[in-house]
VEXLO-215012 format. One record per atom (N, C-alpha, C, CB): z, x, y; residue in one letter. Coordinates in steps of 0.02 Angstrom, whole numbers, padded with zeros to 5 digits, always signed. Atoms other than C-alpha are relative to their C-alpha. Glycine has a CB too. Layout:
// VEXLO-215012
ZXYa...
// end
This chain:
// VEXLO-215012
+00003-00055-00008q-10394+02879+05966q+00009+00013-00094q+00054+00027+00062q+00001+00005+00059v-10368+02942+05802v+00027+00098-00003v-00084-00037-00033v-00006-00043+00025q-10247+03081+05731q-00021+00038-00057q+00033-00006+00004q+00001-00049+00073l-10292+03217+05565l+00061+00041+00015l-00077+00056-00013l-00031-00064+00006v-10169+03343+05509v-00028+00009-00097v+00106-00005+00024v+00023-00031+00120e-10228+03420+05339e+00077+00022+00014e-00091+00109-00042e-00074-00033+00027s-10101+03525+05252s-00005+00001-00058s+00067-00034+00013s-00002-00015+00111g-10088+03605+05045g-00045+00038-00016g-00020-00070-00063g+00044-00058+00040g-10224+03726+05059g+00025+00099-00024g-00068+00002+00057g-00013-00042-00018g-10158+03896+05016g-00059+00074-00019g+00065-00007-00019g+00081-00087+00026l-10197+04082+04921l+00008-00052-00078l+00045+00154-00014l-00046+00015+00079v-10213+04039+04719v-00097+00048-00010v+00033-00128-00048v+00046-00046+00036q-10344+04117+04580q-00071-00045-00027q+00046+00035-00068q+00087+00030-00024a-10518+04068+04544a+00033-00031-00081a-00104+00073+00015a-00005+00045+00036g-10491+03915+04419g+00082-00017-00001g-00034+00018-00061g-00039+00054-00016d-10332+03867+04494d-00011-00066+00048d+00045+00030+00021d-00010+00033-00068s-10290+03713+04579s+00019-00055+00053s-00028+00004+00009s-00016+00079-00036l-10264+03605+04735l+00002-00032-00006l-00011-00029+00027l-00006+00032-00027r-10243+03482+04834r+00014-00016+00057r+00012-00010-00019r-00025+00029-00081l-10273+03435+05023l+00013-00054+00007l-00041+00001+00054l-00010+00086-00005s-10199+03278+05113s-00026+00048+00075s+00098-00064-00017s+00008-00029-00083c-10246+03260+05281c+00021-00112+00000c-00124+00057+00044c+00008+00025-00010a-10148+03132+05352a-00017-00051+00069a+00019+00010-00030a+00029+00026-00071a-10206+03009+05513a+00053-00059+00021a-00088-00034-00008a-00034+00069-00060s-10133+02896+05637s-00055+00016+00055s+00106+00014+00041s+00029+00030-00050g-10187+02795+05771g-00035-00046-00004g-00025+00031+00028g+00016+00056+00024r-10290+02668+05761r-00078+00029-00030r+00004-00064+00059r+00027-00034+00085t-10394+02714+05614t-00030-00082-00013t+00087+00038-00080t-00003+00109-00004s-10487+02548+05558s-00042+00020-00085s-00083-00074+00101s+00019+00007+00030s-10554+02514+05369s-00075-00016+00012s+00037-00025-00021s+00042-00026+00039n-10707+02549+05386n-00050+00069+00042n-00041-00066-00026n+00012-00105+00000y-10734+02728+05427y+00000+00023-00034y+00035+00052+00023y+00008-00028+00053f-10792+02838+05355f+00084+00065-00026f-00082+00035+00018f-00014-00063-00003m-10691+02988+05287m+00006+00034-00030m+00029+00013+00017m+00053-00034+00049g-10754+03166+05256g+00040+00055-00018g-00077+00023+00032g-00072-00046+00018w-10674+03310+05204w-00058+00067+00005w+00055-00018-00100w+00058-00041+00008f-10795+03454+05252f+00032+00093+00001f-00058-00024+00073f-00051-00072+00017r-10767+03652+05240r-00028+00071+00051r-00012+00027-00104r+00061-00025+00007q-10829+03806+05315q+00047+00045+00026q-00071-00025+00027q-00055-00106+00015a-10822+03982+05260a+00004+00043+00095a-00093+00097-00083a+00022+00001-00036s-10828+04125+05370s-00094+00045+00014s+00058+00010+00026s+00056-00020-00015g-10992+04172+05453g-00060-00028-00017g+00000+00048-00015g+00045+00065+00015k-11059+04008+05388k-00016-00073+00043k+00027-00022-00059k-00042+00085+00010e-11085+03812+05439e+00075-00012+00002e-00014-00031-00074e-00045+00021+00053r-10988+03723+05434r-00018-00079-00060r+00070-00012+00048r+00030+00050+00042e-11023+03586+05280e+00052-00028-00055e-00066+00031-00033e-00040+00084+00030f-10992+03399+05198f+00039+00025-00075f-00082-00083-00027f-00030+00013+00073v-10905+03423+05035v+00040-00030-00051v+00012+00025-00010v-00031+00071-00009a-10835+03241+05021a+00075-00034+00014a-00014-00025-00051a+00000+00092-00056g-10845+03070+05095g+00062-00065-00059g-00141-00057-00004g-00009+00065+00016i-10761+02914+05046i+00020-00050+00065i+00054+00002-00054i-00041+00077-00038r-10724+02729+05141r+00086+00004+00028r+00005-00071-00073r-00083-00005+00021w-10546+02705+05220w-00002-00063-00060w+00068-00022+00082w-00014+00053+00049s-10556+02543+05109s-00035+00011-00032s+00002-00061+00009s+00005-00045+00058g-10618+02635+04981g-00084-00040-00029g+00084-00007-00064g+00081+00007+00044g-10767+02622+04846g-00046+00082-00006g-00064-00066+00058g+00044-00049+00034r-10888+02737+04817r+00005+00051+00052r-00077-00024-00019r+00005-00073-00046t-10867+02936+04844t-00065+00001-00013t+00043+00078-00023t+00061-00006-00014y-10999+03035+04914y+00012+00074-00033y-00026-00015+00079y-00021-00088+00016y-11004+03238+04853y-00049+00041-00008y+00038+00016-00065y+00047-00051-00003a-11083+03402+04890a-00009+00026-00078a+00026+00059+00052a+00002-00019+00056d-11161+03453+04736d+00044+00070-00029d-00064+00003-00005d-00054-00036+00002s-11065+03626+04754s+00052-00012-00005s+00006+00025+00032s-00083+00014+00007v-10904+03534+04719v-00002-00054-00029v+00048-00008+00064v-00006+00095+00064k-10959+03344+04583k+00007+00054-00029k-00074-00081-00032k-00018-00006+00062g-10861+03362+04422g+00078+00037+00008g-00059+00041-00042g-00053-00041-00042r-10749+03500+04542r+00097-00039+00023r-00053+00010+00081r-00051+00004-00033f-10671+03401+04671f+00007-00068-00018f-00002+00022+00070f+00009+00071-00003t-10617+03211+04708t+00063-00003+00014t-00027-00043-00059t-00026+00015-00049i-10569+03144+04848i+00037-00053-00019i-00039-00008+00047i+00008+00062-00006s-10472+02981+04850s+00023-00014+00085s+00043-00036-00061s-00052+00037-00077r-10340+02882+04984r+00032-00036-00030r-00033-00048+00068r-00064+00032+00022d-10189+02798+04995d+00001-00061+00084d+00083+00078-00014d-00019+00051-00079n-10178+02659+05146n+00046-00004+00017n-00006-00064+00009n-00091-00003-00061a-09996+02651+05135a+00006+00056+00018a+00089-00014-00035a-00065-00074-00037k-09956+02814+05157k-00061+00014+00069k+00017+00114-00079k+00084-00015-00058n-10152+02840+05286n+00003+00098+00004n+00017-00049+00127n+00024-00078-00013t-10205+02995+05203t-00043-00021-00056t+00055+00077-00007t+00083-00031+00063v-10351+03080+05097v+00024+00015-00007v-00067+00033-00009v-00030-00086+00048y-10319+03207+04966y-00055+00006-00014y+00057+00011-00077y+00055-00046+00054l-10447+03317+04900l+00029+00028-00038l-00044+00054+00024l-00037-00067+00009q-10389+03350+04753q-00071+00053-00039q+00084-00016-00063q+00026-00061-00017m-10479+03534+04707m+00002-00001-00062m+00029+00054+00045m+00006-00043+00066n-10514+03611+04530n-00030+00021-00027n+00009-00008-00036n+00057-00053+00045s-10572+03743+04433s-00039+00036+00084s-00083-00067-00070s+00020-00026-00065l-10586+03821+04592l-00027+00093-00012l+00077-00012+00057l+00003-00057-00004k-10681+03974+04644k-00020+00030+00051k-00023+00016-00038k-00051-00044-00057p-10688+04109+04743p-00050-00019+00105p-00011+00130-00039p+00047+00016-00017e-10849+04048+04843e+00021-00086+00039e-00047+00012-00062e-00071+00070-00027d-10721+03869+04881d+00052+00036+00059d+00072-00026-00090d-00006-00023-00037t-10662+03990+05006t-00009-00014+00066t-00015+00029-00016t+00034+00038-00079a-10662+03922+05179a+00040-00030+00031a-00055-00057-00002a-00024+00057-00032v-10571+03809+05298v-00008-00053-00006v-00006-00003+00041v-00001+00059+00002y-10558+03640+05292y+00023-00059+00019y+00002-00001-00026y-00016+00072-00058y-10573+03509+05387y-00011-00096+00009y-00042+00020+00054y+00011+00094-00004c-10539+03319+05379c-00019-00022+00070c+00080-00050-00017c+00060+00044-00050a-10648+03212+05476a+00011-00097-00017a-00105+00032-00037a+00014+00078+00027a-10670+03015+05530a-00067+00002+00043a+00066-00074+00021a+00036+00033-00054d-10821+02932+05578d+00005-00076+00016d-00066+00013-00011d+00008+00080-00028r-10811+02773+05689r-00043-00047-00042r-00035-00001+00075r+00049+00079+00033r-10987+02707+05645r+00001-00035-00010r-00024-00020-00034r+00015+00053+00064i-11031+02555+05565i-00070+00008-00011i+00016-00085+00014i+00066-00032+00020s-11158+02625+05444s+00027-00027-00076s-00017+00096+00020s-00031-00010+00033a-11150+02581+05286a-00014+00046-00060a+00013-00046-00005a+00023-00061+00034v-11209+02755+05223v+00069+00051+00016v-00081+00030+00036v-00031-00089+00000i-11075+02910+05206i-00040+00044+00106i-00071+00065-00116i+00048-00027-00019s-11145+03009+05338s+00025+00068-00001s-00026-00026+00056s+00022-00091+00040t-11169+03227+05275t-00002+00037+00081t-00116+00009-00059t+00034-00062-00071t-11180+03301+05473t+00071-00015+00040t-00099-00029+00063t-00084-00020-00068s-11019+03352+05575s-00018-00010+00037s+00042+00067+00025s-00010+00040-00097g-11085+03299+05755g-00008-00055-00020g-00061+00013+00076g+00012+00075-00007n-11098+03127+05695n+00109-00021-00026n-00090-00037-00079n-00048+00008+00019y-10896+03120+05642y+00034+00012+00096y+00016+00050-00073y-00045+00008-00026d-10762+03104+05776d+00017+00009+00041d+00022+00005-00013d-00103-00060-00051y-10595+03161+05790y-00011+00026-00062y+00123-00049+00024y+00019-00053+00044w-10574+03317+05678w+00093+00026+00011w-00082+00062+00031w-00080-00035+00008g-10382+03395+05575g-00002+00075+00015g+00034-00007-00084g-00013-00080+00010q-10351+03582+05629q-00025+00049-00050q+00063+00008-00010q+00033-00040+00066g-10411+03641+05480g+00071+00015-00063g-00040+00093+00035g-00060-00066+00073t-10311+03723+05337t-00026+00063-00057t+00039-00059-00075t+00059-00047+00000q-10382+03874+05263q+00009-00017-00087q+00010+00097+00041q-00016+00001+00054v-10387+03881+05073v-00038+00073-00011v-00017-00066-00037v+00062-00077+00004t-10439+04067+05002t+00013-00008-00083t+00033+00109+00048t-00024-00014+00066v-10452+04115+04820v+00001+00023-00036v+00002-00014-00023v-00004-00086+00054s-10452+04260+04729s-00039-00002-00061s+00086+00022-00038s+00017-00015+00073s-10567+04324+04578s+00066+00034-00018s-00070+00049-00014s
// end
């Protein structure tokens, strides 16, 4: 089992920055892909960014490329999402997730992720 706990959400104005954290505990693996997803009110959950626990290539949704950065600190068992130049359309509950499948390519499908955090609300006012 893997437990994921997100933190760092809040209410900000357009153009501001936030950094989300996802602390992992339990039986994590360097092969896991870690993803950030978000779900706005009335919309489906969507992939935002991803990275493998062991590092390497990062992946981003087109809507956040150039503004968001995913990173991880293995010593702290924590994955981060640095969000800059926030827009009102970034308003959503943000979730951290772990995919334990053995794969060379990250999945952007939420159904392929095995473990989820409880989510943290990000609200961007205009």
